[in-house]
PQR file with spaces between the fields and no chain letter, atoms N, CA, C, O and H, PARSE charges and radii, in Angstrom:
ATOM       1  N    LYS     1      20.397   -1.578  -18.257 -0.4000 1.5000
ATOM       2  CA   LYS     1      20.317   -1.269  -16.842 -0.0000 2.0000
ATOM       3  C    LYS     1      19.544    0.037  -16.622  0.5500 1.7000
ATOM       4  O    LYS     1      18.810    0.158  -15.641 -0.5500 1.4000
ATOM       5  N    GLU     2      19.698    1.000  -17.507 -0.4000 1.5000
ATOM       6  CA   GLU     2      18.974    2.264  -17.366 -0.0000 2.0000
ATOM       7  C    GLU     2      17.471    2.053  -17.473  0.5500 1.7000
ATOM       8  O    GLU     2      16.699    2.689  -16.756 -0.5500 1.4000
ATOM       9  H    GLU     2      20.295    0.902  -18.304  0.4000 1.0000
ATOM      10  N    ASP     3      17.051    1.151  -18.375 -0.4000 1.5000
ATOM      11  CA   ASP     3      15.624    0.848  -18.501 -0.0000 2.0000
ATOM      12  C    ASP     3      15.080    0.224  -17.217  0.5500 1.7000
ATOM      13  O    ASP     3      13.985    0.549  -16.759 -0.5500 1.4000
ATOM      14  H    ASP     3      17.678    0.634  -18.958  0.4000 1.0000
ATOM      15  N    HIS     4      15.882   -0.686  -16.650 -0.4000 1.5000
ATOM      16  CA   HIS     4      15.474   -1.327  -15.400 -0.0000 2.0000
ATOM      17  C    HIS     4      15.355   -0.286  -14.279  0.5500 1.7000
ATOM      18  O    HIS     4      14.394   -0.307  -13.510 -0.5500 1.4000
ATOM      19  H    HIS     4      16.772   -0.950  -17.022  0.4000 1.0000
ATOM      20  N    ASN     5      16.317    0.608  -14.193 -0.4000 1.5000
ATOM      21  CA   ASN     5      16.275    1.640  -13.152 -0.0000 2.0000
ATOM      22  C    ASN     5      15.078    2.567  -13.333  0.5500 1.7000
ATOM      23  O    ASN     5      14.443    2.964  -12.356 -0.5500 1.4000
ATOM      24  H    ASN     5      17.097    0.625  -14.818  0.4000 1.0000
ATOM      25  N    ALA     6      14.773    2.911  -14.577 -0.4000 1.5000
ATOM      26  CA   ALA     6      13.622    3.777  -14.842 -0.0000 2.0000
ATOM      27  C    ALA     6      12.330    3.077  -14.427  0.5500 1.7000
ATOM      28  O    ALA     6      11.452    3.690  -13.821 -0.5500 1.4000
ATOM      29  H    ALA     6      15.289    2.589  -15.371  0.4000 1.0000
ATOM      30  N    SER     7      12.222    1.804  -14.755 -0.4000 1.5000
ATOM      31  CA   SER     7      11.034    1.027  -14.380 -0.0000 2.0000
ATOM      32  C    SER     7      10.917    0.938  -12.855  0.5500 1.7000
ATOM      33  O    SER     7       9.838    1.127  -12.294 -0.5500 1.4000
ATOM      34  H    SER     7      12.936    1.306  -15.248  0.4000 1.0000
ATOM      35  N    HIS     8      12.023    0.654  -12.206 -0.4000 1.5000
ATOM      36  CA   HIS     8      12.041    0.542  -10.748 -0.0000 2.0000
ATOM      37  C    HIS     8      11.658    1.868  -10.097  0.5500 1.7000
ATOM      38  O    HIS     8      10.924    1.889   -9.109 -0.5500 1.4000
ATOM      39  H    HIS     8      12.900    0.502  -12.662  0.4000 1.0000
ATOM      40  N    ARG     9      12.149    2.960  -10.645 -0.4000 1.5000
ATOM      41  CA   ARG     9      11.851    4.291  -10.120 -0.0000 2.0000
ATOM      42  C    ARG     9      10.357    4.601  -10.213  0.5500 1.7000
ATOM      43  O    ARG     9       9.782    5.172   -9.286 -0.5500 1.4000
ATOM      44  H    ARG     9      12.745    2.943  -11.448  0.4000 1.0000
ATOM      45  N    LYS    10       9.729    4.228  -11.326 -0.4000 1.5000
ATOM      46  CA   LYS    10       8.301    4.479  -11.513 -0.0000 2.0000
ATOM      47  C    LYS    10       7.470    3.660  -10.524  0.5500 1.7000
ATOM      48  O    LYS    10       6.524    4.171   -9.923 -0.5500 1.4000
ATOM      49  H    LYS    10      10.196    3.764  -12.079  0.4000 1.0000
ATOM      50  N    ILE    11       7.828    2.401  -10.363 -0.4000 1.5000
ATOM      51  CA   ILE    11       7.092    1.536   -9.435 -0.0000 2.0000
ATOM      52  C    ILE    11       7.258    2.040   -8.008  0.5500 1.7000
ATOM      53  O    ILE    11       6.288    2.109   -7.254 -0.5500 1.4000
ATOM      54  H    ILE    11       8.596    1.986  -10.851  0.4000 1.0000
ATOM      55  N    ARG    12       8.471    2.386   -7.642 -0.4000 1.5000
ATOM      56  CA   ARG    12       8.722    2.876   -6.290 -0.0000 2.0000
ATOM      57  C    ARG    12       7.946    4.164   -6.021  0.5500 1.7000
ATOM      58  O    ARG    12       7.410    4.348   -4.928 -0.5500 1.4000
ATOM      59  H    ARG    12       9.259    2.330   -8.255  0.4000 1.0000
ATOM      60  N    ALA    13       7.883    5.044   -7.001 -0.4000 1.5000
ATOM      61  CA   ALA    13       7.136    6.294   -6.838 -0.0000 2.0000
ATOM      62  C    ALA    13       5.657    6.006   -6.600  0.5500 1.7000
ATOM      63  O    ALA    13       5.028    6.645   -5.756 -0.5500 1.4000
ATOM      64  H    ALA    13       8.318    4.895   -7.888  0.4000 1.0000
ATOM      65  N    ARG    14       5.100    5.051   -7.337 -0.4000 1.5000
ATOM      66  CA   ARG    14       3.692    4.684   -7.138 -0.0000 2.0000
ATOM      67  C    ARG    14       3.450    4.150   -5.735  0.5500 1.7000
ATOM      68  O    ARG    14       2.478    4.516   -5.075 -0.5500 1.4000
ATOM      69  H    ARG    14       5.610    4.532   -8.022  0.4000 1.0000
ATOM      70  N    VAL    15       4.345    3.281   -5.292 -0.4000 1.5000
ATOM      71  CA   VAL    15       4.198    2.695   -3.953 -0.0000 2.0000
ATOM      72  C    VAL    15       4.308    3.778   -2.885  0.5500 1.7000
ATOM      73  O    VAL    15       3.508    3.811   -1.950 -0.5500 1.4000
ATOM      74  H    VAL    15       5.135    2.984   -5.828  0.4000 1.0000
ATOM      75  N    GLU    16       5.276    4.650   -3.015 -0.4000 1.5000
ATOM      76  CA   GLU    16       5.461    5.721   -2.025 -0.0000 2.0000
ATOM      77  C    GLU    16       4.251    6.646   -1.989  0.5500 1.7000
ATOM      78  O    GLU    16       3.806    7.036   -0.910 -0.5500 1.4000
ATOM      79  H    GLU    16       5.926    4.624   -3.774  0.4000 1.0000
ATOM      80  N    HIS    17       3.710    7.006   -3.161 -0.4000 1.5000
ATOM      81  CA   HIS    17       2.525    7.863   -3.200 -0.0000 2.0000
ATOM      82  C    HIS    17       1.320    7.166   -2.584  0.5500 1.7000
ATOM      83  O    HIS    17       0.529    7.789   -1.876 -0.5500 1.4000
ATOM      84  H    HIS    17       4.072    6.689   -4.038  0.4000 1.0000
ATOM      85  N    THR    18       1.182    5.868   -2.857 -0.4000 1.5000
ATOM      86  CA   THR    18       0.066    5.108   -2.292 -0.0000 2.0000
ATOM      87  C    THR    18       0.160    5.056   -0.777  0.5500 1.7000
ATOM      88  O    THR    18      -0.834    5.280   -0.087 -0.5500 1.4000
ATOM      89  H    THR    18       1.824    5.362   -3.433  0.4000 1.0000
ATOM      90  N    LEU    19       1.342    4.763   -0.253 -0.4000 1.5000
ATOM      91  CA   LEU    19       1.508    4.708    1.199 -0.0000 2.0000
ATOM      92  C    LEU    19       1.234    6.069    1.837  0.5500 1.7000
ATOM      93  O    LEU    19       0.600    6.147    2.890 -0.5500 1.4000
ATOM      94  H    LEU    19       2.149    4.581   -0.814  0.4000 1.0000
ATOM      95  N    ALA    20       1.706    7.129    1.206 -0.4000 1.5000
ATOM      96  CA   ALA    20       1.464    8.467    1.745 -0.0000 2.0000
ATOM      97  C    ALA    20      -0.026    8.785    1.741  0.5500 1.7000
ATOM      98  O    ALA    20      -0.538    9.391    2.682 -0.5500 1.4000
ATOM      99  H    ALA    20       2.221    7.066    0.352  0.4000 1.0000
ATOM     100  N    HIS    21      -0.720    8.377    0.682 -0.4000 1.5000
ATOM     101  CA   HIS    21      -2.164    8.620    0.598 -0.0000 2.0000
ATOM     102  C    HIS    21      -2.913    7.815    1.663  0.5500 1.7000
ATOM     103  O    HIS    21      -3.846    8.315    2.291 -0.5500 1.4000
ATOM     104  H    HIS    21      -0.304    7.885   -0.083  0.4000 1.0000
ATOM     105  N    MET    22      -2.492    6.565    1.856 -0.4000 1.5000
ATOM     106  CA   MET    22      -3.178    5.706    2.820 -0.0000 2.0000
ATOM     107  C    MET    22      -2.991    6.203    4.244  0.5500 1.7000
ATOM     108  O    MET    22      -3.856    5.979    5.091 -0.5500 1.4000
ATOM     109  H    MET    22      -1.734    6.159    1.345  0.4000 1.0000
ATOM     110  N    LYS    23      -1.888    6.868    4.522 -0.4000 1.5000
ATOM     111  CA   LYS    23      -1.668    7.376    5.872 -0.0000 2.0000
ATOM     112  C    LYS    23      -2.707    8.421    6.250  0.5500 1.7000
ATOM     113  O    LYS    23      -2.959    8.648    7.433 -0.5500 1.4000
ATOM     114  H    LYS    23      -1.185    7.050    3.834  0.4000 1.0000
ATOM     115  N    SER    24      -3.303    9.050    5.261 -0.4000 1.5000
ATOM     116  CA   SER    24      -4.316   10.064    5.548 -0.0000 2.0000
ATOM     117  C    SER    24      -5.698    9.444    5.791  0.5500 1.7000
ATOM     118  O    SER    24      -6.607   10.137    6.246 -0.5500 1.4000
ATOM     119  H    SER    24      -3.098    8.865    4.300  0.4000 1.0000
ATOM     120  N    TRP    25      -5.865    8.167    5.498 -0.4000 1.5000
ATOM     121  CA   TRP    25      -7.160    7.508    5.698 -0.0000 2.0000
ATOM     122  C    TRP    25      -7.403    7.305    7.189  0.5500 1.7000
ATOM     123  O    TRP    25      -6.507    6.881    7.919 -0.5500 1.4000
ATOM     124  H    TRP    25      -5.126    7.604    5.128  0.4000 1.0000
ATOM     125  N    LYS    26      -8.587    7.601    7.624 -0.4000 1.5000
ATOM     126  CA   LYS    26      -8.925    7.511    9.043 -0.0000 2.0000
ATOM     127  C    LYS    26      -8.756    6.093    9.577  0.5500 1.7000
ATOM     128  O    LYS    26      -8.274    5.913   10.695 -0.5500 1.4000
ATOM     129  H    LYS    26      -9.315    7.946    7.031  0.4000 1.0000
ATOM     130  N    ILE    27      -9.142    5.094    8.806 -0.4000 1.5000
ATOM     131  CA   ILE    27      -9.057    3.716    9.305 -0.0000 2.0000
ATOM     132  C    ILE    27      -7.609    3.349    9.638  0.5500 1.7000
ATOM     133  O    ILE    27      -7.360    2.672   10.635 -0.5500 1.4000
ATOM     134  H    ILE    27      -9.534    5.240    7.898  0.4000 1.0000
ATOM     135  N    LEU    28      -6.658    3.787    8.818 -0.4000 1.5000
ATOM     136  CA   LEU    28      -5.260    3.452    9.107 -0.0000 2.0000
ATOM     137  C    LEU    28      -4.713    4.285   10.251  0.5500 1.7000
ATOM     138  O    LEU    28      -3.868    3.811   11.010 -0.5500 1.4000
ATOM     139  H    LEU    28      -6.860    4.337    8.008  0.4000 1.0000
ATOM     140  N    ARG    29      -5.181    5.524   10.389 -0.4000 1.5000
ATOM     141  CA   ARG    29      -4.744    6.329   11.528 -0.0000 2.0000
ATOM     142  C    ARG    29      -5.217    5.696   12.825  0.5500 1.7000
ATOM     143  O    ARG    29      -4.472    5.644   13.803 -0.5500 1.4000
ATOM     144  H    ARG    29      -5.868    5.909    9.772  0.4000 1.0000
ATOM     145  N    ASP    30      -6.468    5.209   12.835 -0.4000 1.5000
ATOM     146  CA   ASP    30      -7.006    4.580   14.037 -0.0000 2.0000
ATOM     147  C    ASP    30      -6.288    3.264   14.328  0.5500 1.7000
ATOM     148  O    ASP    30      -5.995    2.961   15.485 -0.5500 1.4000
ATOM     149  H    ASP    30      -7.073    5.251   12.041  0.4000 1.0000
ATOM     150  N    CYS    31      -6.008    2.492   13.301 -0.4000 1.5000
ATOM     151  CA   CYS    31      -5.327    1.206   13.485 -0.0000 2.0000
ATOM     152  C    CYS    31      -3.931    1.390   14.035  0.5500 1.7000
ATOM     153  O    CYS    31      -3.448    0.564   14.809 -0.5500 1.4000
ATOM     154  H    CYS    31      -6.247    2.738   12.361  0.4000 1.0000
ATOM     155  N    ARG    32      -3.281    2.470   13.639 -0.4000 1.5000
ATOM     156  CA   ARG    32      -1.900    2.699   14.059 -0.0000 2.0000
ATOM     157  C    ARG    32      -1.809    2.818   15.576  0.5500 1.7000
ATOM     158  O    ARG    32      -0.766    2.540   16.167 -0.5500 1.4000
ATOM     159  H    ARG    32      -3.673    3.141   13.010  0.4000 1.0000
ATOM     160  N    LEU    33      -2.892    3.228   16.192 -0.4000 1.5000
ATOM     161  CA   LEU    33      -2.894    3.402   17.635 -0.0000 2.0000
ATOM     162  C    LEU    33      -3.111    2.087   18.382  0.5500 1.7000
ATOM     163  O    LEU    33      -2.993    2.051   19.607 -0.5500 1.4000
ATOM     164  H    LEU    33      -3.739    3.455   15.711  0.4000 1.0000
ATOM     165  N    LYS    34      -3.427    1.012   17.667 -0.4000 1.5000
ATOM     166  CA   LYS    34      -3.801   -0.245   18.308 -0.0000 2.0000
ATOM     167  C    LYS    34      -2.815   -1.368   17.994  0.5500 1.7000
ATOM     168  O    LYS    34      -3.225   -2.418   17.500 -0.5500 1.4000
ATOM     169  H    LYS    34      -3.523    1.041   16.672  0.4000 1.0000
ATOM     170  N    GLY    35      -1.569   -1.178   18.260 -0.4000 1.5000
ATOM     171  CA   GLY    35      -0.576   -2.242   18.096 -0.0000 2.0000
ATOM     172  C    GLY    35      -0.370   -2.655   16.656  0.5500 1.7000
ATOM     173  O    GLY    35       0.151   -1.883   15.851 -0.5500 1.4000
ATOM     174  H    GLY    35      -1.235   -0.325   18.662  0.4000 1.0000
ATOM     175  N    ASP    36      -0.785   -3.891   16.320 -0.4000 1.5000
ATOM     176  CA   ASP    36      -0.552   -4.410   14.966 -0.0000 2.0000
ATOM     177  C    ASP    36      -1.758   -4.191   14.058  0.5500 1.7000
ATOM     178  O    ASP    36      -1.955   -4.947   13.107 -0.5500 1.4000
ATOM     179  H    ASP    36      -1.209   -4.518   16.974  0.4000 1.0000
ATOM     180  N    GLY    37      -2.555   -3.187   14.331 -0.4000 1.5000
ATOM     181  CA   GLY    37      -3.742   -2.893   13.523 -0.0000 2.0000
ATOM     182  C    GLY    37      -3.421   -2.563   12.082  0.5500 1.7000
ATOM     183  O    GLY    37      -4.161   -2.952   11.179 -0.5500 1.4000
ATOM     184  H    GLY    37      -2.395   -2.573   15.104  0.4000 1.0000
ATOM     185  N    VAL    38      -2.323   -1.849   11.851 -0.4000 1.5000
ATOM     186  CA   VAL    38      -1.950   -1.503   10.479 -0.0000 2.0000
ATOM     187  C    VAL    38      -1.631   -2.769    9.695  0.5500 1.7000
ATOM     188  O    VAL    38      -1.978   -2.884    8.519 -0.5500 1.4000
ATOM     189  H    VAL    38      -1.722   -1.534   12.585  0.4000 1.0000
ATOM     190  N    HIS    39      -0.974   -3.709   10.344 -0.4000 1.5000
ATOM     191  CA   HIS    39      -0.651   -4.974    9.689 -0.0000 2.0000
ATOM     192  C    HIS    39      -1.927   -5.662    9.218  0.5500 1.7000
ATOM     193  O    HIS    39      -1.999   -6.114    8.076 -0.5500 1.4000
ATOM     194  H    HIS    39      -0.692   -3.616   11.299  0.4000 1.0000
ATOM     195  N    HIS    40      -2.929   -5.744   10.082 -0.4000 1.5000
ATOM     196  CA   HIS    40      -4.184   -6.392    9.720 -0.0000 2.0000
ATOM     197  C    HIS    40      -4.922   -5.611    8.633  0.5500 1.7000
ATOM     198  O    HIS    40      -5.521   -6.210    7.739 -0.5500 1.4000
ATOM     199  H    HIS    40      -2.870   -5.376   11.010  0.4000 1.0000
ATOM     200  N    ALA    41      -4.885   -4.290    8.703 -0.4000 1.5000
ATOM     201  CA   ALA    41      -5.532   -3.472    7.678 -0.0000 2.0000
ATOM     202  C    ALA    41      -4.864   -3.688    6.323  0.5500 1.7000
ATOM     203  O    ALA    41      -5.544   -3.793    5.303 -0.5500 1.4000
ATOM     204  H    ALA    41      -4.399   -3.804    9.429  0.4000 1.0000
ATOM     205  N    MET    42      -3.538   -3.755    6.313 -0.4000 1.5000
ATOM     206  CA   MET    42      -2.828   -3.963    5.048 -0.0000 2.0000
ATOM     207  C    MET    42      -3.111   -5.347    4.475  0.5500 1.7000
ATOM     208  O    MET    42      -3.224   -5.495    3.259 -0.5500 1.4000
ATOM     209  H    MET    42      -2.986   -3.670    7.141  0.4000 1.0000
ATOM     210  N    LEU    43      -3.225   -6.353    5.321 -0.4000 1.5000
ATOM     211  CA   LEU    43      -3.580   -7.683    4.833 -0.0000 2.0000
ATOM     212  C    LEU    43      -4.955   -7.671    4.181  0.5500 1.7000
ATOM     213  O    LEU    43      -5.163   -8.290    3.138 -0.5500 1.4000
ATOM     214  H    LEU    43      -3.133   -6.233    6.309  0.4000 1.0000
ATOM     215  N    GLY    44      -5.889   -6.963    4.803 -0.4000 1.5000
ATOM     216  CA   GLY    44      -7.236   -6.863    4.235 -0.0000 2.0000
ATOM     217  C    GLY    44      -7.225   -6.144    2.901  0.5500 1.7000
ATOM     218  O    GLY    44      -7.897   -6.565    1.959 -0.5500 1.4000
ATOM     219  H    GLY    44      -5.720   -6.461    5.650  0.4000 1.0000
ATOM     220  N    ILE    45      -6.471   -5.070    2.815 -0.4000 1.5000
ATOM     221  CA   ILE    45      -6.380   -4.322    1.562 -0.0000 2.0000
ATOM     222  C    ILE    45      -5.748   -5.190    0.475  0.5500 1.7000
ATOM     223  O    ILE    45      -6.205   -5.186   -0.668 -0.5500 1.4000
ATOM     224  H    ILE    45      -5.925   -4.728    3.580  0.4000 1.0000
ATOM     225  N    ALA    46      -4.704   -5.927    0.828 -0.4000 1.5000
ATOM     226  CA   ALA    46      -4.041   -6.803   -0.146 -0.0000 2.0000
ATOM     227  C    ALA    46      -4.995   -7.890   -0.631  0.5500 1.7000
ATOM     228  O    ALA    46      -5.011   -8.216   -1.818 -0.5500 1.4000
ATOM     229  H    ALA    46      -4.333   -5.930    1.757  0.4000 1.0000
ATOM     230  N    ARG    47      -5.782   -8.447    0.271 -0.4000 1.5000
ATOM     231  CA   ARG    47      -6.746   -9.486   -0.131 -0.0000 2.0000
ATOM     232  C    ARG    47      -7.801   -8.918   -1.070  0.5500 1.7000
ATOM     233  O    ARG    47      -8.153   -9.548   -2.068 -0.5500 1.4000
ATOM     234  H    ARG    47      -5.769   -8.182    1.235  0.4000 1.0000
ATOM     235  N    LEU    48      -8.307   -7.726   -0.753 -0.4000 1.5000
ATOM     236  CA   LEU    48      -9.289   -7.108   -1.636 -0.0000 2.0000
ATOM     237  C    LEU    48      -8.691   -6.809   -3.005  0.5500 1.7000
ATOM     238  O    LEU    48      -9.344   -6.988   -4.033 -0.5500 1.4000
ATOM     239  H    LEU    48      -8.021   -7.215    0.058  0.4000 1.0000
ATOM     240  N    HIS    49      -7.444   -6.351   -3.003 -0.4000 1.5000
ATOM     241  CA   HIS    49      -6.761   -6.092   -4.279 -0.0000 2.0000
ATOM     242  C    HIS    49      -6.610   -7.366   -5.094  0.5500 1.7000
ATOM     243  O    HIS    49      -6.845   -7.360   -6.302 -0.5500 1.4000
ATOM     244  H    HIS    49      -6.914   -6.206   -2.168  0.4000 1.0000
ATOM     245  N    ASN    50      -6.218   -8.464   -4.442 -0.4000 1.5000
ATOM     246  CA   ASN    50      -6.059   -9.736   -5.131 -0.0000 2.0000
ATOM     247  C    ASN    50      -7.394  -10.241   -5.664  0.5500 1.7000
ATOM     248  O    ASN    50      -7.444  -10.806   -6.756 -0.5500 1.4000
ATOM     249  H    ASN    50      -6.027   -8.468   -3.461  0.4000 1.0000
ATOM     250  N    LEU    51      -8.468  -10.048   -4.917 -0.4000 1.5000
ATOM     251  CA   LEU    51      -9.788  -10.442   -5.404 -0.0000 2.0000
ATOM     252  C    LEU    51     -10.171   -9.633   -6.641  0.5500 1.7000
ATOM     253  O    LEU    51     -10.761  -10.169   -7.580 -0.5500 1.4000
ATOM     254  H    LEU    51      -8.427   -9.588   -4.029  0.4000 1.0000
ATOM     255  N    THR    52      -9.843   -8.376   -6.640 -0.4000 1.5000
ATOM     256  CA   THR    52     -10.135   -7.520   -7.793 -0.0000 2.0000
ATOM     257  C    THR    52      -9.359   -8.004   -9.013  0.5500 1.7000
ATOM     258  O    THR    52      -9.903   -8.057  -10.116 -0.5500 1.4000
ATOM     259  H    THR    52      -9.364   -7.941   -5.877  0.4000 1.0000
ATOM     260  N    LEU    53      -8.093   -8.355   -8.818 -0.4000 1.5000
ATOM     261  CA   LEU    53      -7.273   -8.824   -9.932 -0.0000 2.0000
ATOM     262  C    LEU    53      -7.761  -10.172  -10.453  0.5500 1.7000
ATOM     263  O    LEU    53      -7.689  -10.441  -11.652 -0.5500 1.4000
ATOM     264  H    LEU    53      -7.652   -8.312   -7.922  0.4000 1.0000
ATOM     265  N    ALA    54      -8.260  -11.022   -9.547 -0.4000 1.5000
ATOM     266  CA   ALA    54      -8.710  -12.354   -9.937 -0.0000 2.0000
ATOM     267  C    ALA    54     -10.007  -12.307  -10.746  0.5500 1.7000
ATOM     268  O    ALA    54     -10.328  -13.241  -11.480 -0.5500 1.4000
ATOM     269  H    ALA    54      -8.318  -10.804   -8.573  0.4000 1.0000
ATOM     270  N    GLY    55     -10.735  -11.219  -10.602 -0.4000 1.5000
ATOM     271  CA   GLY    55     -11.960  -11.068  -11.393 -0.0000 2.0000
ATOM     272  C    GLY    55     -13.126  -11.383  -10.580  0.5500 1.7000
ATOM     273  O    GLY    55     -14.255  -11.315  -11.066 -0.5500 1.4000
ATOM     274  H    GLY    55     -10.474  -10.460  -10.005  0.4000 1.0000
């Protein structure tokens, strides 16, 4: 269980740092002012990430 918690802690830290970094990006700041713009921006980022992983 300790190994699982350590792994979970590392992943969560990465996600939290990524979200904090993305909040400083101008595109996400602008989207935040337009209703569900952040949702659409995150979908686009996820798609680009998946394309990168797919090769």
